[in-house]
C-alpha positions as a Markdown table, in Angstrom:
| # | Residue | x | y | z |
|---|---|---|---|---|
| 1 | Met | -128.3 | 93.1 | 322.8 |
| 2 | Leu | -129.5 | 89.5 | 322.4 |
| 3 | His | -130.7 | 90.0 | 318.8 |
| 4 | Ala | -127.1 | 90.9 | 317.9 |
| 5 | Ile | -125.8 | 87.5 | 319.2 |
| 6 | Glu | -125.0 | 85.0 | 316.5 |
| 7 | Thr | -124.5 | 81.3 | 317.3 |
| 8 | Arg | -121.6 | 79.4 | 315.9 |
| 9 | Asn | -121.7 | 75.9 | 317.3 |
| 10 | Ala | -118.9 | 73.3 | 316.9 |
| 11 | Pro | -120.5 | 69.9 | 316.3 |
| 12 | Glu | -120.7 | 67.5 | 319.2 |
| 13 | Gly | -119.4 | 64.4 | 317.4 |
| 14 | Leu | -116.2 | 63.6 | 315.7 |
| 15 | Ala | -114.7 | 66.5 | 313.8 |
| 16 | Gln | -113.9 | 64.5 | 310.7 |
| 17 | Lys | -117.5 | 63.5 | 310.3 |
| 18 | Leu | -118.8 | 67.0 | 310.7 |
| 19 | Gly | -116.4 | 69.0 | 308.6 |
| 20 | Met | -114.8 | 71.0 | 311.4 |
| 21 | Arg | -111.2 | 71.8 | 310.7 |
| 22 | Val | -109.4 | 70.1 | 313.5 |
| 23 | Trp | -105.7 | 69.4 | 313.5 |
| 24 | Phe | -103.3 | 67.8 | 316.0 |
| 25 | Phe | -99.7 | 68.9 | 316.1 |
| 26 | Cys | -96.6 | 68.7 | 318.2 |
| 27 | Val | -95.7 | 71.4 | 320.6 |
| 28 | Gly | -92.3 | 70.0 | 321.6 |
| 29 | Leu | -90.7 | 73.5 | 321.7 |
| 30 | Leu | -93.2 | 74.5 | 324.4 |
| 31 | Ala | -92.7 | 71.2 | 326.2 |
| 32 | Met | -89.0 | 72.0 | 326.5 |
| 33 | Gly | -89.7 | 75.5 | 327.9 |
| 34 | Cys | -87.7 | 77.3 | 325.3 |
| 35 | His | -87.9 | 81.1 | 325.0 |
| 36 | Thr | -89.8 | 81.8 | 321.7 |
| 37 | Pro | -91.4 | 85.1 | 320.8 |
| 38 | Ser | -95.2 | 84.8 | 320.7 |
| 39 | Gln | -97.6 | 87.0 | 318.7 |
| 40 | Leu | -100.1 | 89.2 | 320.4 |
| 41 | Gly | -101.7 | 91.7 | 318.1 |
| 42 | Thr | -99.9 | 92.8 | 315.0 |
| 43 | Asp | -96.4 | 93.3 | 316.3 |
| 44 | Thr | -94.3 | 90.4 | 317.6 |
| 45 | Met | -91.7 | 92.8 | 319.0 |
| 46 | Arg | -94.0 | 95.2 | 321.0 |
| 47 | Pro | -97.2 | 93.3 | 321.6 |
| 48 | Tyr | -98.9 | 95.5 | 324.2 |
| 49 | Gln | -99.9 | 98.3 | 321.9 |
| 50 | Trp | -103.7 | 98.6 | 322.1 |
| 51 | Glu | -104.2 | 101.6 | 319.8 |
| 52 | Asp | -102.2 | 99.8 | 317.0 |
| 53 | Leu | -104.5 | 96.8 | 317.0 |
| 54 | Pro | -106.8 | 96.5 | 313.9 |
| 55 | His | -109.7 | 95.4 | 316.1 |
| 56 | His | -110.4 | 95.0 | 319.8 |
| 57 | Pro | -112.2 | 91.8 | 320.7 |
| 58 | Lys | -113.5 | 90.8 | 324.2 |
| 59 | Tyr | -114.0 | 87.3 | 325.4 |
| 60 | Ala | -116.1 | 85.3 | 327.8 |
| 61 | Trp | -115.5 | 81.5 | 328.4 |
| 62 | His | -117.7 | 78.9 | 329.9 |
| 63 | Arg | -117.5 | 75.1 | 330.5 |
| 64 | Asn | -121.2 | 74.6 | 329.7 |
| 65 | Gly | -121.2 | 70.8 | 329.9 |
| 66 | Pro | -119.1 | 67.8 | 331.0 |
| 67 | Asp | -117.5 | 67.5 | 327.6 |
| 68 | Ser | -118.0 | 70.9 | 326.0 |
| 69 | Ala | -117.2 | 74.6 | 326.3 |
| 70 | Val | -118.3 | 77.9 | 324.9 |
| 71 | Ala | -116.5 | 81.0 | 323.8 |
| 72 | Phe | -118.4 | 84.3 | 323.5 |
| 73 | Val | -116.7 | 87.0 | 321.4 |
| 74 | Gln | -117.7 | 90.7 | 321.2 |
| 75 | Leu | -116.4 | 93.2 | 318.7 |
| 76 | Pro | -117.3 | 96.8 | 318.0 |
| 77 | Ala | -119.5 | 96.7 | 314.9 |
| 78 | His | -117.5 | 99.4 | 313.0 |
| 79 | Glu | -114.2 | 97.6 | 313.3 |
| 80 | Pro | -114.4 | 94.8 | 310.7 |
| 81 | Leu | -114.0 | 95.8 | 307.1 |
| 82 | His | -117.4 | 95.5 | 305.3 |
| 83 | Leu | -117.4 | 94.6 | 301.6 |
| 84 | Arg | -120.0 | 93.6 | 299.0 |
| 85 | Glu | -119.6 | 91.7 | 295.8 |
| 86 | Asn | -122.1 | 93.7 | 293.7 |
| 87 | Arg | -123.6 | 97.1 | 293.9 |
| 88 | Asp | -127.0 | 95.8 | 295.0 |
| 89 | Asp | -125.7 | 93.5 | 297.6 |
| 90 | Pro | -125.6 | 94.4 | 301.3 |
| 91 | Phe | -122.2 | 95.1 | 302.9 |
| 92 | Arg | -120.9 | 92.1 | 304.9 |
| 93 | Tyr | -118.1 | 91.4 | 307.3 |
| 94 | Ser | -116.1 | 88.2 | 307.3 |
| 95 | Leu | -114.2 | 87.0 | 310.4 |
| 96 | Ser | -112.6 | 83.8 | 311.5 |
| 97 | Leu | -111.8 | 82.5 | 315.0 |
| 98 | Glu | -109.1 | 80.0 | 315.6 |
| 99 | Leu | -108.6 | 78.3 | 319.0 |
| 100 | Ile | -105.6 | 76.2 | 319.9 |
| 101 | Leu | -106.0 | 74.1 | 323.1 |
| 102 | Tyr | -102.8 | 73.0 | 324.8 |
| 103 | Pro | -103.7 | 70.4 | 327.5 |
| 104 | Ile | -101.8 | 71.0 | 330.8 |
| 105 | Gln | -103.6 | 68.4 | 332.9 |
| 106 | Leu | -106.3 | 66.0 | 331.8 |
| 107 | Ser | -108.7 | 64.2 | 334.1 |
| 108 | Glu | -107.1 | 60.8 | 333.3 |
| 109 | Val | -103.5 | 62.0 | 333.5 |
| 110 | Asp | -102.0 | 63.1 | 336.9 |
| 111 | Ser | -99.5 | 65.5 | 335.4 |
| 112 | Thr | -98.9 | 69.2 | 335.2 |
| 113 | Ser | -96.6 | 69.0 | 332.2 |
| 114 | Trp | -97.5 | 69.5 | 328.6 |
| 115 | Asn | -98.7 | 66.3 | 327.0 |
| 116 | Gly | -97.1 | 67.1 | 323.7 |
| 117 | Gln | -100.2 | 67.6 | 321.6 |
| 118 | Ala | -102.8 | 70.3 | 321.0 |
| 119 | Ile | -106.1 | 70.6 | 319.3 |
| 120 | Arg | -107.1 | 73.3 | 316.9 |
| 121 | Tyr | -110.6 | 74.5 | 316.1 |
| 122 | Ser | -111.5 | 77.0 | 313.4 |
| 123 | Phe | -114.8 | 78.9 | 313.0 |
| 124 | Asp | -116.2 | 81.2 | 310.4 |
| 125 | Trp | -118.1 | 84.3 | 311.5 |
| 126 | Glu | -120.0 | 86.4 | 308.9 |
| 127 | Gly | -122.9 | 88.8 | 308.9 |
| 128 | Glu | -124.5 | 91.8 | 307.2 |
| 129 | Ala | -124.0 | 95.4 | 308.3 |
| 130 | Gln | -126.7 | 97.0 | 310.4 |
| 131 | Lys | -126.8 | 100.8 | 311.0 |
| 132 | Glu | -128.1 | 100.7 | 314.5 |
| 133 | Arg | -125.8 | 97.9 | 315.7 |
| 134 | Gln | -123.0 | 99.0 | 318.0 |
| 135 | Asp | -121.4 | 95.6 | 318.7 |
| 136 | Ile | -121.4 | 92.2 | 317.1 |
| 137 | Val | -121.4 | 89.2 | 319.4 |
| 138 | Ala | -121.1 | 85.5 | 318.5 |
| 139 | Arg | -121.2 | 82.2 | 320.5 |
| 140 | Phe | -118.8 | 79.4 | 319.6 |
| 141 | Ala | -119.3 | 75.9 | 321.1 |
| 142 | Phe | -116.6 | 73.3 | 320.9 |
| 143 | Pro | -115.8 | 69.8 | 322.4 |
| 144 | Leu | -113.7 | 69.9 | 325.6 |
| 145 | Glu | -112.8 | 67.1 | 327.8 |
| 146 | Pro | -112.3 | 67.8 | 331.6 |
| 147 | Gly | -108.9 | 69.2 | 332.1 |
| 148 | Arg | -106.8 | 72.3 | 332.4 |
| 149 | Tyr | -105.7 | 74.0 | 329.2 |
| 150 | Arg | -103.8 | 77.0 | 327.8 |
| 151 | Ile | -106.0 | 78.3 | 325.1 |
| 152 | Thr | -104.6 | 80.6 | 322.3 |
| 153 | His | -107.2 | 82.5 | 320.4 |
| 154 | Asn | -106.7 | 84.3 | 317.1 |
| 155 | Leu | -109.5 | 86.5 | 315.6 |
| 156 | Lys | -108.9 | 87.4 | 312.0 |
| 157 | Asp | -110.6 | 90.0 | 309.8 |
| 158 | Val | -110.7 | 88.1 | 306.5 |
| 159 | His | -111.4 | 91.1 | 304.3 |
| 160 | Arg | -108.6 | 93.2 | 305.9 |
| 161 | Gly | -106.2 | 90.4 | 306.4 |
| 162 | Ala | -105.5 | 91.5 | 310.0 |
| 163 | Glu | -105.6 | 89.4 | 313.1 |
| 164 | Val | -105.3 | 89.7 | 316.9 |
| 165 | Ser | -104.1 | 86.9 | 319.1 |
| 166 | Gly | -104.0 | 86.2 | 322.9 |
| 167 | Ser | -103.9 | 83.3 | 325.3 |
| 168 | Phe | -105.1 | 82.4 | 328.8 |
| 169 | Leu | -105.4 | 79.5 | 331.2 |
| 170 | Phe | -108.7 | 77.7 | 331.3 |
| 171 | Asp | -109.6 | 75.4 | 334.2 |
| 172 | Ala | -112.2 | 72.8 | 333.2 |
| 173 | Leu | -111.0 | 69.9 | 335.3 |
| 174 | Ser | -113.0 | 69.5 | 338.5 |
| 175 | Glu | -116.7 | 69.5 | 339.3 |
| 176 | Asp | -116.2 | 72.7 | 341.4 |
| 177 | Ala | -114.1 | 74.5 | 338.7 |
| 178 | Pro | -115.2 | 78.2 | 338.6 |
| 179 | Ala | -115.5 | 77.9 | 334.8 |
| 180 | Arg | -118.6 | 75.8 | 335.3 |
| 181 | Cys | -120.5 | 78.9 | 336.5 |
| 182 | Phe | -121.2 | 81.8 | 334.2 |
| 183 | Ala | -121.2 | 85.5 | 335.1 |
| 184 | Leu | -123.4 | 87.9 | 333.2 |
| 185 | His | -124.9 | 91.4 | 333.2 |
| 186 | Ser | -128.5 | 90.5 | 334.1 |
| 187 | Glu | -130.3 | 93.5 | 332.5 |
| 188 | Ser | -128.6 | 93.3 | 329.1 |
| 189 | Gly | -128.0 | 89.5 | 329.0 |
| 190 | Asn | -124.4 | 90.0 | 327.9 |
| 191 | Pro | -121.6 | 88.0 | 329.4 |
| 192 | Val | -119.1 | 89.6 | 331.8 |
| 193 | Trp | -116.4 | 90.3 | 329.2 |
| 194 | Asn | -112.7 | 89.6 | 330.0 |
| 195 | Gln | -113.7 | 88.6 | 333.6 |
| 196 | Gln | -114.2 | 92.3 | 334.5 |
| 197 | Ala | -117.7 | 93.3 | 335.6 |
| 198 | Asn | -118.9 | 96.9 | 335.5 |
| 199 | Ala | -119.8 | 98.3 | 338.9 |
| 200 | Asp | -122.7 | 100.4 | 337.4 |
| 201 | Glu | -124.5 | 97.3 | 336.0 |
| 202 | Lys | -126.4 | 94.6 | 337.7 |
| 203 | Val | -124.7 | 91.2 | 337.6 |
| 204 | Ala | -125.7 | 87.6 | 338.3 |
| 205 | Leu | -123.9 | 84.2 | 338.5 |
| 206 | Leu | -125.5 | 81.2 | 336.8 |
| 207 | Val | -124.9 | 78.0 | 338.7 |
| 208 | Pro | -125.2 | 74.5 | 337.1 |
| 209 | Pro | -128.0 | 72.2 | 338.3 |
| 210 | Asp | -125.8 | 69.8 | 340.3 |
| 211 | Leu | -124.7 | 72.7 | 342.6 |
| 212 | Leu | -128.1 | 74.1 | 343.4 |
| 213 | Asp | -128.5 | 72.4 | 346.7 |
| 214 | Leu | -125.3 | 73.9 | 348.2 |
| 215 | Val | -125.1 | 77.0 | 350.3 |
| 216 | Trp | -123.1 | 79.7 | 348.7 |
| 217 | Glu | -121.3 | 82.5 | 350.7 |
| 218 | His | -120.5 | 85.9 | 349.3 |
| 219 | Ala | -117.8 | 88.4 | 350.5 |
| 220 | Val | -116.5 | 91.6 | 348.9 |
| 221 | Leu | -113.2 | 93.3 | 349.2 |
| 222 | Pro | -113.5 | 97.1 | 348.5 |
| 223 | Pro | -110.9 | 98.7 | 346.3 |
| 224 | Val | -107.7 | 99.4 | 348.3 |
| 225 | Asp | -104.5 | 101.3 | 347.6 |
| 226 | Ser | -102.0 | 98.6 | 346.9 |
| 227 | Phe | -99.0 | 99.2 | 344.7 |
| 228 | Pro | -96.0 | 97.0 | 343.8 |
| 229 | Ser | -92.7 | 97.9 | 345.2 |
| 230 | Ala | -90.0 | 99.4 | 342.9 |
| 231 | Pro | -88.0 | 96.8 | 340.8 |
| 232 | Phe | -84.9 | 97.2 | 343.1 |
| 233 | Leu | -86.8 | 96.6 | 346.4 |
| 234 | Asp | -87.4 | 93.0 | 347.4 |
| 235 | Arg | -90.6 | 93.2 | 349.3 |
| 236 | Thr | -93.4 | 90.7 | 349.7 |
| 237 | Thr | -96.6 | 91.5 | 347.9 |
| 238 | Arg | -99.5 | 91.9 | 350.3 |
| 239 | Glu | -101.9 | 88.9 | 350.0 |
| 240 | Ile | -105.6 | 89.4 | 349.3 |
| 241 | Glu | -107.6 | 89.1 | 352.6 |
| 242 | Phe | -111.4 | 89.0 | 352.5 |
| 243 | Pro | -113.7 | 90.1 | 355.3 |
| 244 | Glu | -116.4 | 87.9 | 356.7 |
| 245 | Ala | -119.2 | 86.8 | 354.3 |
| 246 | Asp | -122.2 | 89.1 | 354.0 |
| 247 | Ile | -124.5 | 86.7 | 352.2 |
| 248 | Ser | -125.2 | 83.0 | 352.8 |
| 249 | Val | -127.8 | 81.6 | 350.4 |
| 250 | Lys | -128.8 | 78.8 | 348.0 |
| 251 | Pro | -129.2 | 79.7 | 344.3 |
| 252 | Thr | -132.6 | 80.7 | 343.0 |
| 253 | Pro | -133.9 | 78.6 | 340.1 |
| 254 | Phe | -133.3 | 80.4 | 336.8 |
| 255 | Glu | -136.9 | 80.1 | 335.7 |
| 256 | Ala | -138.0 | 82.1 | 338.7 |
| 257 | Met | -135.8 | 85.0 | 337.9 |
| 258 | Ser | -136.6 | 87.8 | 335.4 |
| 259 | Ile | -133.1 | 88.2 | 334.0 |
| 260 | Leu | -131.8 | 88.0 | 330.5 |
| 261 | Ala | -129.1 | 85.5 | 329.5 |
| 262 | Pro | -127.0 | 84.7 | 326.4 |
| 263 | Pro | -128.2 | 81.9 | 324.1 |
| 264 | Gly | -127.8 | 78.5 | 325.8 |
| 265 | Asn | -129.7 | 75.8 | 327.6 |
| 266 | Trp | -130.2 | 77.3 | 331.1 |
| 267 | Glu | -133.0 | 74.9 | 332.1 |
| 268 | Gly | -132.5 | 73.7 | 335.7 |
| 269 | Trp | -129.8 | 76.2 | 336.4 |
| 270 | Gly | -129.7 | 78.5 | 339.4 |
| 271 | Val | -128.9 | 82.2 | 339.9 |
| 272 | Leu | -127.0 | 84.1 | 342.5 |
| 273 | Thr | -127.3 | 87.9 | 342.7 |
| 274 | Trp | -125.7 | 90.5 | 344.9 |
| 275 | Glu | -125.1 | 94.3 | 345.1 |
| 276 | Asn | -122.4 | 94.9 | 342.5 |
| 277 | Ser | -120.3 | 97.5 | 344.2 |
| 278 | Ala | -116.8 | 98.3 | 343.1 |
| 279 | Gly | -114.3 | 95.8 | 344.5 |
| 280 | Leu | -113.4 | 92.1 | 344.3 |
| 281 | His | -116.4 | 89.8 | 344.9 |
| 282 | Arg | -116.0 | 86.2 | 346.0 |
| 283 | Trp | -118.5 | 83.3 | 346.0 |
| 284 | Thr | -117.6 | 80.1 | 347.9 |
| 285 | Met | -119.7 | 76.9 | 347.8 |
| 286 | Ala | -120.1 | 74.9 | 350.9 |
| 287 | Gly | -117.6 | 72.1 | 351.3 |
| 288 | Ser | -115.2 | 73.4 | 348.6 |
| 289 | Gln | -112.0 | 75.3 | 348.9 |
| 290 | Arg | -112.5 | 76.7 | 345.4 |
| 291 | His | -113.7 | 80.3 | 345.0 |
| 292 | Ile | -115.3 | 82.2 | 342.2 |
| 293 | Leu | -113.8 | 85.6 | 342.1 |
| 294 | Leu | -115.1 | 88.5 | 340.0 |
| 295 | Pro | -113.5 | 91.9 | 339.9 |
| 296 | Ser | -116.1 | 94.7 | 339.6 |
| 297 | Arg | -114.4 | 97.8 | 338.1 |
| 298 | Arg | -115.2 | 101.4 | 338.7 |
| 299 | Ala | -116.7 | 103.6 | 336.0 |
| 300 | His | -114.7 | 104.2 | 332.8 |
| 301 | Phe | -112.3 | 101.2 | 333.5 |
| 302 | Pro | -109.9 | 100.5 | 331.8 |
| 303 | Gln | -109.5 | 104.1 | 331.0 |
| 304 | Met | -108.6 | 106.7 | 333.6 |
| 305 | Arg | -111.2 | 109.4 | 333.7 |
| 306 | Asp | -111.9 | 109.7 | 337.4 |
| 307 | Leu | -109.9 | 112.4 | 339.1 |
| 308 | Asn | -109.0 | 110.4 | 342.2 |
| 309 | Glu | -107.9 | 107.4 | 340.1 |
| 310 | Met | -105.7 | 109.7 | 337.9 |
| 311 | Ile | -104.0 | 110.9 | 341.1 |
| 312 | Arg | -103.5 | 107.4 | 342.3 |
| 313 | Ala | -101.8 | 106.5 | 339.0 |
| 314 | Thr | -99.1 | 109.1 | 339.6 |
| 315 | Arg | -97.7 | 107.0 | 342.5 |
| 316 | Tyr | -94.8 | 105.6 | 340.4 |
| 317 | Ile | -93.3 | 109.1 | 339.6 |
| 318 | Ala | -94.6 | 111.3 | 342.4 |
| 319 | Thr | -92.7 | 111.8 | 345.7 |
| 320 | Arg | -94.4 | 110.7 | 348.9 |
| 321 | Asp | -95.2 | 114.3 | 349.8 |
| 322 | Glu | -96.5 | 115.2 | 346.4 |
| 323 | Tyr | -98.8 | 112.1 | 346.4 |
| 324 | Lys | -100.1 | 112.8 | 349.9 |
| 325 | Ser | -100.7 | 116.5 | 349.0 |
| 326 | Met | -102.7 | 115.6 | 345.9 |
| 327 | Arg | -104.8 | 113.0 | 347.7 |
| 328 | Glu | -105.6 | 115.4 | 350.6 |
| 329 | Ser | -106.1 | 118.5 | 348.4 |
| 330 | Arg | -109.4 | 120.4 | 348.6 |
| 331 | Asn | -109.1 | 121.0 | 344.9 |
| 332 | Pro | -107.7 | 117.8 | 343.5 |
| 333 | Lys | -108.0 | 118.9 | 339.9 |
| 334 | Glu | -105.9 | 122.0 | 340.5 |
| 335 | Ala | -103.4 | 119.8 | 342.4 |
| 336 | Leu | -103.1 | 117.3 | 339.6 |
| 337 | Asp | -102.7 | 120.0 | 337.0 |
| 338 | Ser | -100.0 | 121.6 | 339.0 |
| 339 | Phe | -98.2 | 118.3 | 339.4 |
| 340 | Trp | -97.9 | 117.8 | 335.6 |
| 341 | Leu | -97.2 | 121.5 | 334.8 |
| 342 | Gln | -94.2 | 121.7 | 337.2 |
| 343 | Phe | -92.5 | 119.1 | 335.0 |
| 344 | Ala | -93.6 | 120.3 | 331.6 |
| 345 | Gly | -93.2 | 124.0 | 331.9 |
| 346 | Asp | -96.0 | 124.7 | 329.3 |
| 347 | Ser | -99.4 | 123.3 | 328.7 |
| 348 | Glu | -98.7 | 121.6 | 325.4 |
| 349 | Thr | -95.8 | 119.5 | 326.9 |
| 350 | Ala | -98.0 | 118.8 | 329.9 |
| 351 | Arg | -100.7 | 117.4 | 327.6 |
| 352 | Glu | -98.2 | 115.2 | 325.8 |
| 353 | Leu | -96.9 | 113.8 | 329.2 |
| 354 | Ile | -100.5 | 113.2 | 330.4 |
| 355 | Arg | -101.5 | 111.6 | 327.1 |
| 356 | Thr | -98.6 | 109.2 | 327.1 |
| 357 | Tyr | -98.7 | 108.3 | 330.8 |
| 358 | Tyr | -102.4 | 107.5 | 331.0 |
| 359 | Ala | -102.4 | 105.7 | 327.6 |
| 360 | Arg | -99.9 | 103.3 | 329.2 |
| 361 | Val | -102.1 | 103.0 | 332.3 |
| 362 | His | -105.0 | 102.2 | 330.0 |
| 363 | Glu | -102.9 | 99.5 | 328.2 |
| 364 | Ala | -101.8 | 98.0 | 331.5 |
| 365 | Asn | -105.4 | 97.7 | 332.6 |
| 366 | Leu | -106.4 | 96.0 | 329.4 |
| 367 | Tyr | -103.6 | 93.5 | 329.3 |
| 368 | Phe | -102.5 | 92.8 | 332.9 |
| 369 | Ser | -105.6 | 93.1 | 335.0 |
| 370 | Gly | -106.6 | 90.1 | 337.1 |
| 371 | Phe | -107.9 | 90.4 | 340.6 |
| 372 | Arg | -105.8 | 93.6 | 340.8 |
| 373 | Glu | -106.1 | 96.4 | 338.3 |
| 374 | Gly | -103.4 | 96.0 | 335.6 |
| 375 | Trp | -101.5 | 99.2 | 336.3 |
| 376 | Cys | -101.1 | 98.1 | 340.0 |
| 377 | Thr | -99.3 | 94.9 | 339.0 |
| 378 | Asp | -95.6 | 94.3 | 338.4 |
| 379 | Arg | -95.9 | 94.2 | 334.6 |
| 380 | Gly | -98.2 | 97.3 | 334.7 |
| 381 | Met | -95.6 | 99.2 | 336.8 |
| 382 | Val | -92.8 | 98.6 | 334.4 |
| 383 | His | -95.0 | 99.2 | 331.4 |
| 384 | Val | -96.2 | 102.6 | 332.7 |
| 385 | Val | -92.8 | 103.9 | 333.6 |
| 386 | Phe | -90.6 | 102.4 | 330.9 |
| 387 | Gly | -93.1 | 102.0 | 328.0 |
| 388 | His | -93.3 | 99.2 | 325.5 |
| 389 | Pro | -90.4 | 96.7 | 325.5 |
| 390 | Asp | -88.5 | 96.3 | 322.3 |
| 391 | Arg | -89.0 | 92.5 | 322.5 |
| 392 | Ile | -90.9 | 90.1 | 324.6 |
| 393 | Arg | -90.0 | 86.4 | 325.0 |
| 394 | Arg | -92.6 | 84.1 | 326.4 |
| 395 | Asp | -92.5 | 80.6 | 327.8 |
| 396 | Arg | -94.6 | 78.5 | 330.1 |
| 397 | Tyr | -92.8 | 80.0 | 333.1 |
| 398 | Gly | -93.4 | 83.7 | 332.3 |
| 399 | Glu | -92.2 | 86.6 | 330.2 |
| 400 | Thr | -88.9 | 88.3 | 329.6 |
| 401 | Trp | -89.0 | 92.0 | 328.6 |
| 402 | Ile | -86.0 | 93.4 | 326.7 |
| 403 | Tyr | -85.4 | 97.1 | 326.4 |
| 404 | Gly | -82.6 | 97.9 | 323.9 |
| 405 | Glu | -80.6 | 95.6 | 321.6 |
| 406 | Glu | -79.8 | 92.2 | 322.9 |
| 407 | Gly | -76.2 | 91.7 | 323.8 |
| 408 | Glu | -75.4 | 95.4 | 324.3 |
| 409 | Val | -74.1 | 96.6 | 327.6 |
| 410 | Asn | -76.9 | 99.1 | 328.2 |
| 411 | Thr | -79.7 | 96.6 | 327.4 |
| 412 | Leu | -82.3 | 96.4 | 330.2 |
| 413 | Ile | -84.0 | 93.0 | 330.9 |
| 414 | Phe | -86.9 | 92.4 | 333.2 |
| 415 | Arg | -88.0 | 88.8 | 333.9 |
| 416 | Phe | -91.6 | 88.1 | 335.1 |
| 417 | Thr | -92.4 | 84.7 | 336.5 |
| 418 | Val | -95.9 | 83.2 | 336.6 |
| 419 | Arg | -96.9 | 83.0 | 340.2 |
| 420 | Ala | -99.6 | 80.5 | 341.4 |
| 421 | Ser | -102.3 | 82.7 | 342.9 |
| 422 | Gly | -105.5 | 80.6 | 343.3 |
| 423 | Asp | -107.8 | 81.3 | 340.4 |
| 424 | Asp | -106.0 | 84.5 | 339.2 |
| 425 | Phe | -104.1 | 83.3 | 336.2 |
| 426 | Asn | -102.8 | 86.7 | 335.2 |
| 427 | Val | -100.2 | 87.1 | 338.0 |
| 428 | Phe | -96.6 | 87.7 | 336.9 |
| 429 | Glu | -94.1 | 88.5 | 339.6 |
| 430 | Leu | -91.0 | 90.6 | 338.7 |
| 431 | Glu | -87.7 | 89.1 | 339.6 |
| 432 | Arg | -86.4 | 92.1 | 341.5 |
| 433 | Tyr | -82.7 | 93.0 | 341.5 |
| 434 | Pro | -80.8 | 95.9 | 343.3 |
| 435 | Gly | -79.1 | 96.8 | 340.0 |
| 436 | Phe | -82.5 | 98.1 | 338.7 |
| 437 | Arg | -82.2 | 101.1 | 341.0 |
| 438 | Ser | -80.2 | 103.2 | 338.6 |
| 439 | Pro | -82.3 | 102.7 | 335.5 |
| 440 | Trp | -85.5 | 103.1 | 337.5 |
| 441 | Glu | -84.4 | 106.4 | 339.1 |
| 442 | Ala | -83.2 | 107.6 | 335.7 |
| 443 | Met | -86.5 | 106.9 | 334.0 |
| 444 | Val | -88.5 | 108.5 | 336.9 |
| 445 | Ser | -86.2 | 111.5 | 336.7 |
| 446 | Ser | -86.8 | 111.7 | 333.0 |
| 447 | Trp | -90.6 | 111.9 | 333.5 |
| 448 | Arg | -90.1 | 114.6 | 336.2 |
| 449 | Arg | -88.0 | 116.6 | 333.7 |
| 450 | Gly | -90.8 | 116.5 | 331.2 |
| 451 | Lys | -89.0 | 114.1 | 328.9 |
| 452 | Ile | -90.6 | 110.9 | 327.5 |
| 453 | Arg | -87.7 | 108.6 | 327.0 |
| 454 | Arg | -88.0 | 106.0 | 324.2 |
| 455 | Arg | -85.8 | 103.1 | 325.0 |
C-alpha cells in the first residue's frame, strides 16, 4: 500500500557536497573479461538457492528524468530482524542498499566496452515495526547520466549481518529507452516487481510527457508451449513472433485517470491501459523500432500450483507418450500422480521427488525469467534436471556452471553465453555439445528411477 512506501532520495547535486557515500574504483578485471566468481545471495558456490536466502527483495527500476533514476525495493515485512535499544522503545529494522553502476555505453562515448570506472551509491533504510504491515517498500533516487549500465545491487540486513546481491542491465541511453516508461499495478499503486506483471491484477504504463503525442500500438502473445532442446541437440530456438496489434491509441493524461501510482512527480505524464491477460504484452511507439515488453504471468507464478502447469514442467523427464497422455487425460490430477508414483514406488518417495523437482522449477522462474518463464530457458532446463551447480563463474560474456571438482575427469561443465535479444537482458544460450548426451540421459534416468542425484 502507498502508506507503506518510504522515500529515500539521493541528492541531485554533487555527492561530496551532500554527504552521499559515492566512490569511484577500477574494474579492470571485468574489462579484461576474466572468469571471477560473483556473489548472489549468501553462497558464492551455489548462488541460485532461493530458500537459503536470508531475505527476498523485489525490485523495480525507472529512468524518471534525463539525469536521474529511481529504484523501488519491496521486502516482506517479517524478514528483516527487528531490534530495540530499550524496553520501552519500538522494534525497528535497519537495512542498507548499495548500488554499483558499471557504465557500458555513455551518451558521449560511442563504445560498448567497459570504460574502466564505476559509481557506487549507498542508502540507509530504517523503520519501525507495524503489526498490520505485510510488506515494506522504499524508493531510492540517484543521479544517472544517459547511458547503458550494468547495475549490481546489494541489500543488507544490518541487524542480522546478512545480505543478498544481484545484477542486471539497465538501458537509460536513448529518448525511446523502455526504462523511461513505468509499469504499475493501477489498483494498488505498486510497481510491477521484477518486470513480471500479475495476470489477475489491472496494470498501466506511465508514459513521459514528451511521448504523449505519439500513437502507441499494443499486441499480445498468449502463453505457448515452447521448450529448449536437450543440451546435446543443436537446434535453433524459435523466435518470438507477435500477432497484429489489437490497440492503436494515444496515452490518456495521468490527471484524467483514477489510478494509484507510487510516489513521484507524474504531472504531465500519460497512461496506457489494456486487458492484462496472461502472455507477453508489447507496446510500440510510432516511428520507433524499440518495444516495451511486459510478461504477464499466470496465477501463483513463480510457484507451480496450477495442475496443467505442473504437467508442462515434467517435459524434461517425461517421454513423448507420457507427456501427451497427461496433457490429454480427462483426469489430469490422477495422471500426474501416476506419473510420479511409477518412479517412486511409494507415496513418501513420490512427495520428495515432487518437492525437489518443483522447488527447482520455482527457483528457475525466480532467477532466469525474462520474456520466457525461467524454467523454459536453457539455464532453467539445466537447473531443473541437474540441480545447483557446485560453482558458477561469471564474466561479461555469460556464465559457466561447474558440476563436480574442477580438473577431475567426471566434472561436467555447461557454458551459457549472453545472447542479444532485443530488450530481454536475461537470455543466456547454452553452448550445446553432443558429449552432453550421456550425462543428460543418466540424470533423466535417475529421476525416472526415483533417485535424486546430488552432483
